[in-house]
C-alpha positions in Angstrom: 0.0 0.0 0.0 1.3 3.3 -0.9 2.4 5.7 1.8 -0.2 8.3 0.6 -3.0 5.7 1.1 -1.5 4.7 4.4 -1.4 8.4 5.4 -5.0 8.9 4.3 -6.3 5.9 6.2 -4.1 6.9 9.2 -5.4 10.5 9.2 -8.9 9.3 8.8 -8.6 6.8 11.6 -6.8 9.3 13.7 -9.4 11.9 13.1 -12.3 9.6 13.9 -10.4 8.2 16.9 -9.6 11.7 18.2 -13.2 12.9 17.6 -14.5 9.9 19.5 -12.1 10.5 22.3 -13.1 14.2 22.3 -16.8 13.1 22.3 -16.2 10.7 25.2 -14.1 13.4 27.0 -16.8 15.9 26.4 -19.4 13.6 27.7 -17.4 12.9 30.8 -16.7 16.7 31.3 -20.4 17.5 31.0 -21.3 14.8 33.5 -18.6 15.9 35.9 -19.6 19.6 35.3 -23.1 18.8 36.3 -21.9 17.2 39.5 -19.6 20.1 40.2 -22.4 22.6 39.5 -24.6 20.7 42.1 -21.8 20.7 44.6 -21.0 24.4 43.8 -24.6 25.3 44.3 -24.8 23.4 47.6 -21.6 25.2 48.8 -22.9 28.6 47.6 -26.2 28.0 49.4 -24.4 26.9 52.6 -22.1 29.9 52.4 -25.0 32.3 51.5 -27.0 31.0 54.4 -24.1 31.5 56.7 -23.4 35.0 55.3 -27.0 36.0 55.5 -27.2 34.6 59.0 -24.1 36.6 60.0 -25.4 39.7 58.3 -28.8 39.4 60.0 -27.2 39.0 63.4 -24.9 41.9 62.7 -27.7 44.0 61.5 -29.9 43.1 64.6 -26.9 43.6 66.8 -26.7 47.2 65.6 -30.5 47.6 65.9 -30.5 46.2 69.5 -27.6 48.4 70.5 -29.4 51.5 69.1 -32.7 50.5 70.8 -30.9 49.8 74.1 -29.1 53.2 73.9 -32.3 54.9 73.3 -34.1 53.1 76.1 -31.2 53.8 78.5 -31.3 57.5 77.6 -35.0 57.7 78.4 -34.9 55.6 81.5 -31.8 57.4 82.9 -33.4 60.8 82.2 -36.5 59.8 84.1 -34.5 58.4 87.0 -32.5 61.6 87.1 -35.7 63.6 87.3 -36.5 61.5 90.4 -33.0 61.9 92.0 -33.2 65.7 91.2 -36.6 65.9 93.0 -35.1 64.1 96.0 -31.9 66.3 96.1 -33.8 69.6 95.6 -36.3 68.6 98.3 -33.5 67.6 100.7 -31.8 70.9 100.1 -35.0 72.7 100.9 -35.5 70.7 104.1 -32.0 71.6 105.2 -32.9 75.3 104.8 -36.1 74.8 107.0 -34.0 73.3 109.8 -31.3 76.0 109.4 -33.8 78.8 109.9 -37.0 77.5 111.2 -38.2 81.0 112.2 -38.5 82.0 108.6 -40.6 79.2 107.5 -43.0 78.0 110.4 -46.6 78.9 109.5 -48.5 79.0 112.9 -51.9 79.1 111.1 -51.2 76.1 109.0 -53.3 73.0 109.9 -51.9 70.0 108.2 -54.2 67.1 107.2 -53.8 63.7 108.8 -53.2 60.7 106.4 -56.4 59.0 107.6 -58.5 62.1 106.9 -56.9 63.2 103.5 -58.9 63.1 100.2 -58.1 60.8 97.4 -56.5 63.6 95.4 -53.0 64.8 95.0 -52.3 66.7 98.2 -50.1 66.8 101.4 -50.9 64.7 104.5 -49.0 63.4 107.6 -48.9 60.7 110.3 -46.8 59.9 113.2 -44.7 56.7 113.7 -46.3 54.1 115.9 -45.4 54.6 119.6 -44.3 58.3 119.1 -45.3 60.6 121.9 -47.4 63.5 120.5 -45.8 66.5 122.2 -46.1 70.3 121.5 -42.4 70.2 120.2 -43.5 67.4 117.8 -46.3 69.5 116.5 -44.1 72.6 116.1 -41.7 70.4 114.0 -44.7 69.2 112.0 -45.6 72.8 111.1 -42.0 73.3 110.0 -42.0 70.2 107.9 -45.5 71.0 106.4 -43.7 73.9 104.6 -42.2 71.1 102.3 -45.4 71.4 100.4 -44.0 74.5 98.8 -41.5 72.3 96.9 -43.4 69.0 96.9 -46.5 70.5 95.1 -44.8 71.9 92.0 -42.5 68.8 91.7 -45.4 66.4 91.8 -47.5 68.6 89.5 -45.0 68.5 86.6 -43.6 65.0 87.3 -46.6 62.9 88.3 -46.0 60.6 85.4 -42.6 59.5 86.9 -43.4 59.8 90.6 -45.9 57.9 92.8 -45.1 59.6 96.1 -42.8 62.3 97.5 -42.3 62.3 101.2 -40.0 63.2 104.2 -39.5 61.2 107.4 -38.0 62.8 110.5 -35.9 61.3 113.2 -38.6 62.3 115.6 -41.1 60.1 113.9 -43.0 62.5 111.6 -44.0 61.1 108.2 -45.1 63.9 105.8 -46.2 62.8 102.3 -47.5 64.4 99.1 -49.6 61.9 97.2 -53.1 60.8 96.4 -52.8 57.6 98.4 -54.5 57.9 101.9 -53.9 54.4 103.2 -53.2 54.7 106.9 -50.8 52.2 108.4 -51.1 51.9 112.2 -47.8 50.1 112.8 -45.7 52.2 110.4 -42.3 53.3 111.9 -40.5 55.9 109.8 -37.0 55.4 111.1 -37.2 51.6 110.4 -38.1 51.9 106.7 -35.4 50.8 104.2 -35.2 54.3 102.6 -34.6 56.0 105.9 -32.0 53.4 107.0 -30.2 53.4 103.7 -29.9 57.2 103.5 -28.6 57.5 107.2 -25.9 55.0 106.4 -24.7 57.1 103.4 -25.9 60.6 104.2 -24.1 62.6 101.4 -25.6 61.0 98.3 -28.8 59.8 96.6 -29.5 56.2 97.6 -31.5 54.0 95.3 -33.5 50.9 96.5 -34.2 48.3 93.9 -37.7 46.8 93.3 -39.6 45.7 96.4 -43.1 45.5 97.5 -44.0 48.6 99.4 -46.2 49.1 102.4 -49.3 49.4 100.1 -48.5 46.0 98.6 -47.3 47.5 95.2 -44.0 47.1 93.4 -41.8 50.0 94.1 -38.4 51.7 93.3 -37.3 54.3 95.8 -34.7 57.1 95.8 -33.8 58.9 99.1 -31.4 61.4 100.6 -30.6 62.4 104.2 -31.3 65.9 105.7 -28.8 67.4 108.2 -29.3 70.3 110.6 -26.6 73.1 110.8 -24.6 71.0 113.4 -24.4 68.1 110.8 -26.9 65.8 112.6 -29.2 63.7 110.5 -32.7 65.0 111.3 -34.8 63.6 108.4 -34.7 61.7 105.1 -36.5 62.8 101.9 -37.6 60.1 99.5 -39.5 59.5 96.3 -41.2 56.4 94.8 -40.8 55.8 91.0 -44.1 55.3 89.1 -43.5 51.6 88.6 -46.3 51.3 85.9 -44.7 53.9 83.9 -41.3 52.3 84.4 -42.6 49.0 83.2 -44.3 50.6 80.3 -41.0 52.4 79.2 -38.7 49.5 79.7 -41.0 46.6 78.5 -43.4 48.6 76.2 -41.1 48.7 73.1 -38.9 46.1 71.5 -37.3 45.1 68.2 -39.5 43.2 65.9 -42.5 41.0 66.8 -40.6 39.1 69.6 -38.4 41.8 71.0 -38.4 42.4 74.7 -36.5 44.5 77.3 -35.8 43.9 81.0 -34.0 45.7 83.7 -31.2 44.3 86.0 -30.1 45.6 89.4 -26.7 46.0 90.9 -26.6 42.2 91.9 -28.0 41.3 88.4 -31.4 40.4 89.7 -34.5 41.1 87.5 -36.0 44.5 88.5 -38.6 44.8 85.7 -39.5 42.4 82.9 -42.5 41.3 80.9 -43.8 38.6 83.4 -42.9 40.6 86.5 -46.5 41.3 87.7 -47.5 37.6 86.9 -44.5 36.4 89.0 -45.4 38.7 91.8 -49.0 37.4 91.9 -47.9 33.8 91.5 -45.4 34.0 94.4 -47.5 36.3 96.6 -44.7 38.8 96.8 -41.5 40.1 95.1 -40.0 37.7 92.7 -37.0 38.6 90.7 -35.0 35.3 90.5 -32.7 35.6 87.4 -31.9 31.8 87.6 -35.6 30.8 87.0 -35.7 32.6 83.6 -32.2 32.0 82.1 -30.4 28.7 81.4 -26.8 28.8 82.6 -27.4 32.1 84.5 -23.8 32.7 85.6 -22.4 32.6 82.1 -25.3 34.9 80.9 -24.5 37.4 83.7 -20.9 37.5 82.7 -21.7 38.1 79.0 -24.2 40.9 80.0 -21.4 42.6 82.0 -19.0 42.2 79.2 -21.5 43.6 76.6 -22.6 46.5 78.9 -19.1 47.6 79.7 -17.6 47.5 76.1 -15.8 44.1 76.3 -18.1 42.0 74.1 -20.7 42.0 71.4 -24.3 41.1 71.4 -24.8 37.4 72.2 -27.2 34.5 72.3 -28.8 33.0 75.4 -31.8 30.9 76.4 -34.6 32.9 78.1 -37.6 30.9 79.3 -36.8 28.0 77.0 -36.3 30.1 73.9 -33.1 31.1 72.2 -32.7 34.9 72.1 -30.1 37.4 70.8 -29.5 40.2 73.3 -27.3 43.2 74.2 -27.0 45.3 77.3 -26.2 48.9 78.4 -25.6 50.6 81.7 -28.0 53.3 83.1 -25.4 55.8 84.5 -27.5 57.4 87.2 -28.1 54.0 89.0 -25.4 51.5 87.7 -28.3 49.2 86.7 -28.3 47.4 83.3 -31.0 47.5 80.6 -31.1 44.5 78.3 -32.8 44.3 75.0 -33.4 41.0 73.3 -35.2 39.4 70.2 -35.9 35.7 69.5 -33.3 34.1 67.3 -36.0 32.4 65.2 -37.2 35.9 64.1 -33.7 36.8 63.0 -33.1 33.6 60.9 -36.6 33.3 59.5 -35.7 35.0 56.2 -33.0 32.5 55.5 -35.5 29.7 54.9 -37.4 31.8 52.4 -34.2 32.7 50.6 -33.1 29.1 50.4 -36.5 27.9 49.1 -36.5 30.5 46.4 -32.9 29.7 45.3 -33.7 25.9 45.2 -36.6 26.6 42.8 -34.4 28.9 40.6 -31.6 26.3 40.6 -34.0 23.5 39.6 -35.2 25.5 36.6 -31.6 26.4 35.6 -30.5 22.8 35.9 -33.3 21.6 33.6 -32.5 24.2 31.0 -28.8 23.3 31.4 -29.5 19.6 30.8 -31.3 20.4 27.6 -28.5 22.5 26.4 -25.9 19.7 27.2 -28.1 17.2 25.2 -28.2 19.5 22.2 -24.4 20.0 22.5 -23.7 16.3 22.4 -25.9 15.8 19.3 -24.1 18.7 17.6 -20.8 17.1 18.6 -21.7 13.9 16.8 -22.6 15.7 13.7 -19.4 17.6 13.8 -17.4 14.5 14.2 -18.9 12.9 11.1 -18.5 16.1 9.1 -14.9 16.6 10.2 -14.0 13.0 9.3 -15.2 13.4 5.8 -13.5 16.7 5.2 -10.3 15.2 6.8 -10.4 12.3 4.4 -10.8 14.6 1.4 -8.1 17.0 2.5 -5.7 14.2 3.4 -5.9 12.8 -0.1 -4.6 16.0 -1.6 -1.9 16.9 0.9 -0.7 13.5 2.0 2.3 13.4 -0.3 3.8 16.8 0.8 2.7 16.9 4.4 3.7 13.6 6.1 7.5 14.1 6.1 7.5 17.7 7.3 5.0 16.8 10.0 7.0 14.0 11.3 10.1 16.3 11.6 8.0 18.9 13.2 6.6 16.4 15.5 10.0 15.4 16.6 11.0 19.0 17.2 7.8 19.6 19.2 8.5 16.5 21.4 12.0 17.6 22.1 10.8 21.0 23.1 8.1 19.5 25.3 11.0 17.7 27.1 12.8 20.9 27.7 15.3 20.9 24.8 15.0 24.4 23.4 18.4 24.2 21.5 17.3 21.6 18.9 15.7 23.5 16.0 13.6 22.3 13.1 15.4 22.2 9.6 12.2 22.4 7.5 12.7 25.1 4.9 9.7 24.7 2.7 7.9 27.8 1.4 4.4 26.6 2.5 2.5 27.0 5.7 4.4 24.1 7.3 7.6 25.9 6.6 6.2 29.0 8.2 5.0 27.0 11.1 8.5 25.4 11.6 10.1 28.8 11.4 7.6 30.2 13.9 8.1 27.3 16.2 11.9 27.9 16.1 11.2 31.4 17.1 8.8 30.3 19.8 11.6 28.0 21.2 13.9 31.0 21.6 11.1 33.0 23.2 10.3 30.1 25.6 13.8 29.7 26.6 14.2 33.5 27.3 10.9 33.5 29.1 11.7 30.5 31.3 15.0 32.0 32.3 13.3 35.4 33.1 10.5 33.6 34.9 13.0 31.7 37.1 14.7 35.1 38.0 11.5 36.9 38.8 10.1 34.0 40.8 13.3 33.8 42.9 13.2 37.5 43.5 9.5 37.4 44.6 10.2 34.5 46.9 13.1 36.4 48.5 11.0 39.5 49.0 8.1 37.5 50.3 10.4 35.7 52.8 11.9 39.0 53.9 8.4 40.6 54.5 7.2 37.5 56.4 10.2 37.6 58.6 9.9 41.3 59.2 6.1 40.9 60.0 6.8 38.2 62.5 9.6 40.1 64.1 7.5 43.1 64.5 4.6 41.2 65.9 6.6 39.1 68.3 8.4 42.1 69.8 5.2 43.9 71.0 3.5 43.1 74.3 0.0 41.9 73.5 -1.4 40.5 76.9 -3.9 42.9 78.6 -4.1 43.8 81.4 -0.2 43.6 81.4 0.1 44.2 85.1 -3.0 42.7 86.9 -1.5 43.4 90.3 -1.3 47.1 89.5 -4.8 48.3 90.2 -3.6 52.0 90.0 -3.7 51.9 86.2 -5.8 50.7 83.2 -3.4 50.2 80.2 -4.1 49.2 76.6 -2.3 49.3 73.3 -2.9 48.3 69.7 -1.1 48.2 66.4 -2.9 47.7 63.0 -0.1 47.0 60.4 -0.3 48.3 56.9 0.2 46.1 53.8 3.9 46.5 53.9 5.9 46.1 57.0 6.6 49.3 58.8 8.6 50.3 61.7 6.1 51.3 64.4 6.5 49.8 67.8 5.3 50.4 71.4 6.5 49.1 74.7 5.6 49.4 78.4 7.4 47.9 81.4 8.0 48.5 85.1 11.3 50.1 86.0 10.6 49.4 89.7 7.5 48.8 91.8 6.3 52.4 91.5 7.5 53.6 88.1 6.1 52.4 84.7 7.8 53.4 81.4 5.7 54.0 78.3 7.3 54.1 74.8 5.9 54.7 71.3 8.1 55.1 68.3 8.1 55.1 64.5 11.2 53.9 62.5 11.8 55.4 59.0 11.4 53.1 56.0 9.8 49.8 55.6 10.6 46.1 55.2 13.4 44.0 56.8 15.8 47.0 57.5 13.0 48.9 59.3 12.0 45.8 61.3 15.6 45.1 62.4 16.2 48.8 63.3 13.0 48.7 65.3 14.2 45.7 67.2 17.6 47.5 68.0 15.8 50.7 69.0 13.3 49.0 71.2 16.0 46.9 73.0 18.3 49.9 73.5 15.5 52.1 74.9 14.3 49.4 77.4 17.9 48.4 78.6 18.9 52.1 79.1 15.6 52.9 80.9 16.1 50.0 83.3 19.4 51.6 84.3 17.6 54.7 85.6 17.6 58.3 84.7 15.1 60.8 83.3 13.4 60.3 79.8 15.7 63.1 78.4 18.9 61.3 79.6 17.7 58.0 78.2 16.8 59.4 74.8 20.2 61.2 74.7 22.2 58.0 75.4 20.1 55.8 73.0 20.5 58.5 70.3 24.3 58.3 70.5 24.2 54.4 70.4 22.0 54.4 67.3 24.2 56.9 65.5 27.1 54.5 65.7 27.4 52.6 62.4 24.1 54.0 61.0 25.3 53.8 57.4 21.7 53.3 56.2 20.8 56.8 57.6 17.7 55.5 59.3 16.1 57.4 62.1 13.4 57.0 64.8 10.7 59.3 66.2 10.1 58.5 69.8 8.0 59.6 72.8 9.1 58.3 76.3 7.2 58.8 79.5 8.0 57.5 83.1 4.9 57.4 85.2 4.8 57.5 89.0 2.0 55.0 90.0 1.4 56.6 93.4 1.3 60.3 92.5 0.0 60.4 88.9 3.0 62.4 87.8 4.3 61.6 84.2 7.9 62.8 83.3 8.3 62.7 79.5 10.6 63.6 76.6 9.8 63.8 72.9 12.2 63.0 70.0 10.4 64.4 67.0 7.2 62.3 67.7 3.5 63.2 67.5 2.0 65.4 70.3 0.5 63.4 73.2 -3.1 63.7 74.2 -4.3 64.2 77.8 -7.6 64.0 79.5 -7.7 66.4 82.4 -10.1 67.2 85.2 -12.7 68.5 82.7 -12.9 64.9 81.3 -12.0 66.1 77.8 -9.1 65.0 75.7 -6.8 67.7 74.3 -3.4 67.9 72.5 -0.4 68.7 74.8 1.9 70.5 72.4 5.2 69.6 74.1 8.7 70.7 73.0 10.1 68.4 70.4 13.7 67.2 70.4 15.5 66.0 67.3 14.8 62.4 66.0 16.9 59.6 67.2 19.8 58.2 65.2 20.1 61.3 63.0 22.7 63.5 64.9 25.1 62.4 67.5 25.1 64.5 70.7 21.5 65.7 70.4 19.9 66.9 73.6 16.3 66.4 74.9 14.1 68.2 77.3 12.1 66.6 80.2 8.6 68.0 81.0 5.9 66.8 83.4 2.3 65.9 83.1 0.2 65.7 86.2 -2.7 63.2 85.8 -5.7 63.7 88.1 -7.4 60.6 89.6 -9.4 59.2 86.6 -7.3 61.2 84.0 -5.9 59.5 80.9 -3.0 59.9 78.4 -3.2 58.8 74.8 -0.1 58.5 72.4 0.0 57.4 68.9 2.1 57.3 65.6 1.5 59.3 62.5 -0.5 56.5 61.0 -3.6 57.9 62.9 -3.7 61.5 61.8 -2.2 60.7 58.3 -4.7 58.0 57.5 -6.1 59.0 54.0 -9.4 58.4 52.4 -10.0 57.6 48.8 -10.1 61.4 47.9 -6.6 62.0 49.5 -7.9 63.8 52.5 -6.1 63.0 55.8 -7.9 62.0 59.0 -6.2 64.7 61.1 -5.9 65.4 64.8 -9.3 67.1 65.0 -11.2 64.0 64.0 -8.9 62.0 66.4 -9.8 64.3 69.3 -13.5 64.0 68.4 -13.3 60.2 68.4 -11.6 60.3 71.9 -14.1 62.6 73.4 -17.1 60.4 72.4 -16.4 58.3 75.5 -13.7 60.2 77.6 -14.7 58.3 80.8 -14.3 54.8 79.1 -11.3 52.5 79.7 -8.3 52.8 77.5 -9.5 49.9 75.3 -12.8 51.7 74.8 -11.4 55.1 73.6 -8.6 53.4 71.5 -11.5 51.3 69.9 -13.4 54.5 69.1 -10.3 56.0 67.4 -9.7 52.8 65.4 -13.3 52.7 64.3 -13.3 56.3 63.3 -10.1 55.8 61.2 -11.7 52.7 59.4 -14.9 54.5 58.8 -13.0 57.6 57.4 -10.7 55.6 55.1 -13.2 53.2 53.9 -11.9 51.0 51.1 -8.8 53.2 50.6 -5.5 51.2 51.1 -3.6 51.7 54.3 0.0 53.0 53.8 1.2 53.2 57.3 0.8 51.4 60.6 -1.8 52.6 63.1 -0.3 52.3 66.5 -1.9 53.6 69.9 -1.3 53.4 73.6 -3.8 54.6 76.2 -3.6 54.7 80.0 -5.9 55.8 82.7 -4.7 56.6 86.3 -7.2 55.1 88.9 -5.5 56.7 91.9 -2.9 55.4 94.4 -5.2 52.6 95.4 -6.8 51.9 92.1 -10.3 53.4 92.7 -12.4 51.9 89.9 -15.3 54.3 90.7 -13.4 57.1 89.1 
C-alpha cells in the first residue's frame, strides 16, 4: 500500500479516533460539570445561608444596641428627674432646719393621712409609739412647709413619681400623694429608705424593686437631711411610678418578639414582661434571674462584658427560647438595661431565601440539561463532518505533508521535554515551513521567558520571605497581653497596632522600671521592610535596657540616640516619645524625640493635645539633647499617644484623618477605659478611610490613672 494511502487511512482513523475521544471526554466533562455545579450550588447555598445569618445577626446587633441606647437615655433621664426631685427637696428641708423661724406657719393646719382626700395633696402621720408633744407638732408645722416644693415637683412629674415624702428622726411622716392608706404600725426610722440614707448621708440612695407598704412594686430614691450641726434629722424620698417604668422598659422592643428587661446591681431582675405575673404567683416580690435563664452565671458575665464594652451582642436561652441580646448601663443608678429578640425571628428570612434559590436552581438545571443534550448531538454531527472533510483533504496533501509533519513532531517532542536548542530544519515555502520557522522562534522566546521567569520567581520568593520575617519580628516584639500588670490596680493600660500592607517600623512598649514607676514608649522607624523591622528591634531593645538603668526620659533618649548613631550607614532614624509614670502620684515625666504630640484627658474629662517641646529624631545626629517635661494626671485622668498613621490616614479622595477627628473620636467616651477610647479612634479611622489602602501602621497606647489605690469608681 502506498504511503499516501496509508497516510489517508491513518489520518482518517486518527481523526475519527480523536473525535470519538473528544466526544467521550466531552461527555465525561459534561457529566462531571453537572456534578460540580450541584456541589458548587450546595456550597454557595451553605455559604450564603451563613453569610445571610451573620449579616442578619450583625444588623440586629446594631439595631439592638441603638434601641438599648435610646431606652437607656429615656430611662436614665427619668431616673435623674426622680433623683433631682429628691436632692432639691433635701436641700429645701435643710434650709427649713437651718432657719425655722423664717418658715414655720403658725396658722397652717396639716391634714392627717387617715382624713386626707383621694386627690394629690399633702398629708401626715406619726410613727407608731411616738409621743405627740407640743415640740413634735411645732416640727410638723415646720415640715409642712415642704409642700412649697413637693407640690410643683409632683404637679410636673406625676408621670414619673408615685409619692414624694419626708420622714423625721422624731417620727413624723409627711407625704405628698393621692394615696390615703393609713398604716397603724408604720415606723418611719425603720423603713429601708430611711436606713439606707442615714448609712450614706451625702448622696442619693436607690432601693431596687420591692413590695412597698401598700402591697405595690416600688423603686425608691432617698437622701438624708442634716441640721446646721451636721446631725441627720430627716430623710427625703420619692417612689418611682412603677407602671410607667414597666411601660417604658417593656413597652417597646425590636421586631415582633423583642423584649426588654432591667437588672439591678446584683444582676437580679427588677422589671421584665412577666414581672407582675410572677409577683402574683409567688404572693410577693419575685426577681430570680436563675428561674428565667439557662446557665445564669455565664449569661450574667456576658451581660457585663456587653454592657461595659468588652463584648458584642450574644445568644442566650430565656424561658426556654433562644434569644439574641445586648446590654447597656444606666449611668444614674449603675443598673443594666437589656434588649433581646428571639433568634428564630432573626433567621426566618434564611428559609425563604433558600427555598427560592432551590426553585431557581432546579429551573436552571433543567435548562442546562437540555443545552448539554443539544451540545452532544451537535458534537456527533461535527465528528462525522470533520471525518469526511479530513479524508478529502488528506488525499490531496498526504504526499507533501507527512514528512515535514514528522520532523516537526520530533521537534515539538524535544521542546516539550525541555530541549530548546534543537531546532527544526524544515525550509519549505508553504505553511508548514512558516510553522516550523515560527516554532523555532517560539523555542527562543520560551527559553528566554523561562530564564526570566526563574529570576522573577526567585526575587519574589526572596522579597516575600523578607516581608514575612519582618512581619513576624515586628509582631513578636510587641506586648499583647492585657491587662499587662494585673497586680497594679492603679492603672488601666491598653495598646494596639494595626499593620499596613507593607511592614513598617512602628512599635510600642511598656514595662515596670521598679514597683512604683512605669515606662511608656511609642516610636516610628523610618522606612519599611526588613531593614525597618531590624532597626525597630535594635531601637526597642536599647531604649528598654537604658531605661532599666535609671535616669530621666531626656537622659535615656540622649544615650540611646548616641548608640543608634554609631554605624548607622543606612541613615535611618526613629521618632520616639518616652514617659516614666509614678503610679502613686499620677505624675508623668516625659521627653519627645520628633514624635507626635501626646493627648491628655484632664479634670474637665475632655481629651486635648499637649503641644510639648520636640527634640531631634533619634539616630540622625550624635550629641543631640532632649528636654524633660511633666504631666500631672488627676485621679481618673488619661493619656493617649500614637504614631503618625492615625492623623495621616487617608481616604479615597486623598484627605487626611487629622488630629481634630482623632480628638473628636476620643471625646465620644472620655470616661471609658483605654481599650474603649482606643477602639473609638480605630473605628473612626476605618470609617473615614473606607476602602482606601492603608500605607502606614496605626499604633496607639492609652492609660488611665485610677489613683494610688486603684479606685475603679473614678
